[in-house]
C-alpha positions in Angstrom: 13.8 -58.1 50.0 12.9 -59.4 46.6 9.5 -57.8 46.9 11.2 -54.4 47.7 13.5 -54.8 44.8 10.7 -55.6 42.6 8.7 -52.6 43.7 11.8 -50.4 43.4 12.3 -51.7 39.8 8.7 -51.1 38.9 8.8 -47.6 40.2 12.1 -47.0 38.3 10.6 -48.4 35.1 7.6 -46.2 35.6 9.6 -43.1 36.2 11.9 -43.8 33.1 8.8 -44.4 31.0 7.3 -41.0 32.0 10.4 -39.0 31.5 10.3 -39.2 27.6 6.6 -38.1 27.9 7.8 -35.1 29.9 10.4 -34.4 27.3 7.8 -34.8 24.6 5.6 -32.3 26.4 8.6 -29.9 26.7 9.3 -30.3 22.9 5.6 -29.8 22.1 5.6 -26.7 24.3 8.8 -25.4 22.6 7.3 -26.1 19.1 4.0 -24.4 20.2 6.0 -21.4 21.5 7.9 -21.2 18.2 4.7 -21.5 16.2 3.1 -18.7 18.4 6.1 -16.5 17.9 5.9 -17.1 14.1 2.3 -16.4 14.1 2.8 -13.2 16.0 5.7 -12.2 13.7 3.5 -12.9 10.6 0.6 -10.8 12.1 2.9 -7.9 12.9 4.3 -8.0 9.4 0.9 -8.2 7.9 -0.3 -5.3 10.0 2.8 -3.3 9.0 2.2 -4.0 5.3 -1.5 -2.9 5.7 -0.4 0.3 7.4 2.1 1.0 4.7 -0.5 0.3 2.0 -3.0 2.7 3.8 -0.2 5.4 4.0 0.6 5.0 0.3 -3.1 5.3 -0.5 -3.4 8.5 1.4 -0.5 9.9 -0.6 -2.1 9.0 -4.0 -4.4 11.6 -5.4 -8.1 11.0 -5.0 -10.0 10.6 -8.2 -11.7 13.9 -9.2 -15.3 14.0 -10.3 -15.6 12.7 -13.8 -12.4 10.5 -13.5 -8.8 11.2 -14.2 -6.9 13.9 -12.4 -7.0 14.0 -8.7 -7.4 16.3 -5.7 -5.7 19.7 -5.4 -2.0 20.2 -5.5 -2.1 23.5 -3.7 -0.5 25.4 -6.6 -3.1 27.4 -8.5 -1.6 26.7 -12.0 -1.5 22.9 -11.4 -5.0 22.9 -9.8 -6.4 24.8 -12.9 -4.7 22.4 -15.2 -6.0 19.3 -13.4 -9.6 20.7 -13.2 -9.7 21.8 -16.9 -7.9 18.8 -18.4 -10.0 16.4 -16.4 -13.2 18.0 -17.7 -11.8 18.0 -21.2 -11.0 14.3 -21.0 -14.4 13.4 -19.5 -16.4 15.7 -21.9 -14.6 15.8 -25.2 -12.0 13.0 -25.6 -13.3 10.0 -27.6 -14.0 6.9 -25.6 -11.2 5.0 -27.2 -8.5 7.4 -26.0 -10.1 8.4 -22.7 -8.6 5.8 -20.4 -5.1 6.3 -21.6 -5.4 10.0 -21.0 -6.9 9.6 -17.6 -4.0 7.3 -16.7 -1.5 9.9 -17.9 -3.3 12.5 -16.0 -3.2 10.5 -12.8 0.6 10.0 -13.2 1.2 13.7 -13.8 -0.9 14.6 -10.7 0.9 12.1 -8.5 4.3 13.4 -9.6 3.2 17.0 -9.1 1.9 16.2 -5.6 5.2 14.7 -4.7 7.1 17.6 -6.1 4.8 20.0 -4.3 5.9 18.3 -1.0 9.6 18.9 -1.7 12.2 21.4 -2.9 10.9 21.4 -6.5 7.8 23.1 -5.4 9.1 26.5 -6.5 9.4 25.5 -10.2 6.2 23.5 -10.2 3.9 26.6 -11.1 6.0 27.1 -14.3 5.8 23.4 -15.2 2.0 23.3 -14.7 1.6 26.5 -16.8 3.6 25.0 -19.6 1.5 21.8 -19.4 -1.7 23.9 -19.6 -0.5 25.7 -22.7 0.5 22.5 -24.3 -2.8 20.8 -23.5 -4.7 23.8 -24.9 -2.9 23.3 -28.3 -3.2 19.5 -28.2 -6.9 19.5 -27.5 -7.9 22.5 -29.5 -9.5 20.4 -32.3 -11.7 18.6 -29.6 -13.3 21.8 -28.4 -12.1 21.7 -24.9 -12.7 24.9 -22.8 -9.6 26.4 -21.3 
């Protein structure tokens, strides 16, 4: 009987000693699952951010040949202004002022592109014509061709 009690006690001790190990494995599994979920969430957020960045890049005007400006707006007066002013910047503007003018041109092009996609499209031709006239006067001393 003592022997049976001894075996029973050993089995019970062994069983109790392995229970925490099982619990540890469960805790490890839960921690691993949480880590996997965090990793998946981080990857999804990263992918979403990359997609958003790619979409924003599509919306930005592409650089025109010679720098500054950008692709067509789809409104003849604006497209003419962009083409001629970009050429003026590249060919006639002194190097010291060139980058600042290119940056301003890029901002204008981006704004016009956004306006062309919305309800302000109707007034955009007039605005671009006025910008063209103002640029003619402002760059007359540089010899830009308009």
